[in-house]
N, C-alpha and C positions, 0 to 999 in steps of 0.2 A: 333708282329714282324714276318716278312716273311723272311725265309732263302732261298736265291736264289743260288743254286749250279748247275753249268752246267756239270762239269765232275771232276773226282778226280785230274786230272792233273792241273786244274785251281783253283785259290784261290776263296773262296766264298765271296759273297756280301750280306750284311744284309741291307735291306731297310725297314724303318718304313714309311708307307704311311698312311696319314690321310687326309680325305677330309672334310673340314669344310665349312658349309654354315653359314655366319655370317653377322650381321649388327653391325658395330662398334665393341666393344670388346666382344659382347655376342655370345657365340657358340650356334648354332641352331641344327646342325646335325654332328655326328662324325662317320666316317667309317674307319676301319682298312683294308688295302689292304690284299686280300686273306681270309678275315674273312667270315665264312659262315653266311648268314643272311636269315631269313625267307622271307623277301621281299626287293625289291630294294628301297632305300630311294628316296624321292621326294622333290624338291624345287619349288618355284614359280618363274616365270619369273620376273626379276628385283632384285632378291636376288644374291649377289656376291658368288662366290665359290672359295675356297682356297684348293689347293693340297699341303700339307706340308709333309716333311719327313726327313730322314737321309740316306745319300748314302755314305758308306765308300769308301776309295780309292781316294776321291776328284778328279774326272776326270777333267782335265784342260778345256775341251770343254763343260763341264756341262752334263746335261741330256737332252735327246730328249723326247718331250711330244707330243703324238698323241691324238687328240680329234676327235672322230667320232660320228656323230649323223644323224638325219633324214635330208638328202640332205645337209649335212654339214661335212666338214673335216678341221682341222687346225693342222698343224705341226710346232712346234717351239722348242726352247731350253730354258733351265733355268739353271742359274749358281748354283754351290755348294759352300757354304760359308766355311770359315776356320774351323768351327766347324762340318763340313760335313752335315750341314742342307741345305735344299732347299725349295723353295716355288714357286708355279705356281698359278696365279690368273686369274679367270674370273670375270671381273668387273660387276657391276649392269647393265651397258649399254650393255655389251656382252650378258648376259643372257636374257635381255629384247628383244633382237633382234633374239634370237634363237627360232626355232619352237618347240612346245611341243613334247615330246617324249623321248626316252631313249638315253642316251649319255654314250659313252665308253671312258675311259682314259687309255692310256698305257704309262708308264714311262720307258724309255729305257736307260740302262747303257752301255757305250762302252766297258767296261772290258779291257782285257789284251792288245789288239793291239792298244788301245787308239783312235779308230775311230768307228763311227757308220756304221755297215755293211749293215743295212737296212735303206735306205734313201727314201725321196720323191723328185721326179723331178716335180717342179711346172710348168715347161714349157709344159710338156706332160701329167701331171696328173697321172703318173705311179709311182709305188713303185718298187725300184730297189734293187736287191741283189748285192752288190759290190764284193762278194767273188766268184761269178760265171762269169768267163771270165773277160771282161772289164766292167762288170755291166750289169746284165740281168734283164729286166722288168718281174716282177712276176705277178702283176695284176694292173688294173687301179683303182685309188682311186677317182679321180674327172674327170668331163668332160664326153664326149661321151663314152659309153661302160663301165662306172664305176659300181662297185658292189654296192648293197644295203648295208646300214649301218651295219646290223648284219653279212652279208657275208664278208664285208670288214674287220670288227673287227676280225672275225675268220681267214681270210687269213693273216692278219698282225701277229697274234699270231703264226700261223704256220711258217711264214717267219722268225721271230726273234728266234724261237725255233728250227730252222733246225740245223742239225749236223755241217754244215760248217760255222756256224755263232757263235761267242763267246759272242755276246751281251746278257745281261740279262734284265729281265723286271718284272714289277709288274702292276697290273691293278685294277681299281675301276670302278664302273658304278653308275649312278644316273638318275632319271627322272626329266625333266622340264615340268611343267604344267602351265596352265593359272592361275593367282592369283585368290583366292576365299576366301570370308569371309561369313560364314554361321551362322545363329542364331537358337538356339534351341527353342523348343515350350515354350512360356512364360506362357500361361494360364490366369486365372482370379485371380485378387487380390483386396484387399479392401483398402480404405483409411486408412492410419496409419500402414499398414504392411511394413515390411522390407524383401526384397527378392533380388535374384541375377539373372541377365540376363546372360546367357552363350552362347558359340558358338564354332565353330571349324574353322580352316583355314589351308591352306597349306603354309602360310607365315612363314618366319624364326622366331625362338624364339628371342625375343627382338624387333622385328618389332612393330611399333606403330599403333594403330587403334583409329579413332575418333568414339565415340558412342554418338548418340543423341536420346533422348527420349522426345517426346512432344505430347501434346493433338492434335488429328486430327481436332478439331474445332478451333485450333489456327490459326488466319489469320490477316493480317494487317488491321487496323481500322483507321477511320478518326480522325482528331484532336478533342480532347475533349470527345471521346467515350472511355469507359472503355475497357481495353485490358489486361486481367490478364493471364500471361503466366504460364503454368502448365507443368513442365517437368524437365529434367536434361541432361547435356552433359559433356563429359570428354574424356580424352585420357588414354587408357590402353595399356599394353605391352603383346605381345603374349607369352604364357607360354608353357612349354614342354607338349606334348601330348603323343599319342601312334601311332606307325606306321608312316604314312605319314601325319597324322593330328595332329596339335597342337591345343591348347585351349586358350580361352580368357574369361574374366568375367567382369561384371560391376554391382556394388552394387547399389540398389535403396532403398531409404527411402520415402515411399509414404505418409508421414504425411502431407505434404503440397499439395499433388495431389488432384484434384477434380474428382469426378466420370465422366468418359468419356472413349472413345476409344483412345488408345495411339499408336503412330507410333515409331518404333525402326529403326534407320538407323545406319549402321556400314560401315566404309570405311577406307582403308588403307591410311596412310599418304604418303608413298613413292611409292606405286604401284597402279595399276588399279584394285582394288578389292572392291566390295561393296556388301551389303546384307541388306534386309529390311523385317520387319514383323510387326504385330500389336497384341495388347493384350488389356484387359479391366480392368479399375479400377471401382469397385462398391462402394456404400456408406459404411460407417463404420459399421462393424459388432459388435453388442453388445454381449459380452460373457456371457453366462448363466452358473451358477454353480448348479449342481444337487447334493443335499446332499443324501448320501446313508448310511443307518444304517447297520453296520457290526455286526452280532451276535458274542457275545463274548463267547468263550468256557469257561466252568467252570475251575477254577484254584485250584489245590490241593496244600496246603501248605506242605512244607516238614516236616517230623516228624511222630510220631505215631498217627494214626487215630483210635479212638475207636468208634465202631458202636453200638449204643443202640438199642436193640431189642424192638419193639412195644409190649406193654402189652395190651391185649384186655380188654376193660371195659364193665361192665354190665350196660345196659341202660333200665330203666323202663319207659315204654310208658304210659302216662296218659290216663285214660279212660274217655271220655266225659260223662257229666251228661245227664240224660234224659231230653227232652225238657220240659215236664210238670213241673219238679222240678224247672228248671231255671225260668219259667214263674210265678210260685207260689211265689218264693222268691222275685222277683221284685215287685209283687203286695203287699205283706206284708210290704216291705220297704216303699212304697208310703203311705200306711194307717198309719203307725206309725208316719211318718213325718207330717200328718195332725191333730194329737191329740193336742188340745189346752193346752198350759202351760206345755208341756212335758219338755222343756228346761229351765223352770224357777225353782229357788231354793225356 
């Protein structure tokens, strides 16, 4: 909410101003008038713009809207509804015909005297202050000798804010740029993988994009010749991003893809925005499992553990017999075995 207070002698006006860039019912961008922002929001050519808000006091002649941009100026009025709400629209065809650049919107409230004290003379292209004499030209907005857009916006603010003018105002700004759809790096994938192709765009949230993924070797063939299509296509909606860039994504299941180079094309359904890139699908990768033995640490069971002390034992080492005794014993055994009739009873 922006509180617009001109002087203690005059009542104050509260104006809620919101600028919405939308397609259908989906909100893409929201701005509050007077809100400090780190950057100026941006829309793509061909996206509609709505300036909405609440103006208390319900002025009978409505509010005066000034739109100033690069080599462009438009001054119009918009009515205030019974609930004090108002809306000013820039249609898709309006923004499609605007040059890229920064645009400044000033919403002017007539306040106590019920008239706009700062007006635009379309015949001369001049901005007039009706409180000075019979109406004095302050600066030239359009035509020969007109101020550049930024200077014109500054001069307009100074004019409406001057001490002899009781009109009040609030402002918003935005950028218009050429529509763009960009694709992030896809990389290499294998047959059977599931992955997501992503990208950025300056199109409004809710805008639709057609995404096509197909083999680069795909081409028309003659009758009777095999022609196996490998790829996928579909429509996705733009999602909220950060700053002036929104996001989009497209899921791929490469189970039915064959190894090849693939082309990705993305294009806007309602705007002139396209993007393209390529990536590669390689043959199916066989997953190998490496078994690793993990050493187990010794486990101590809970309870009392009794440690037995080792008792040293005495060991008698056998002494080998002399070689001559061993040989004599073997010879005697052989002689006894050869005596006849020894084993007979």
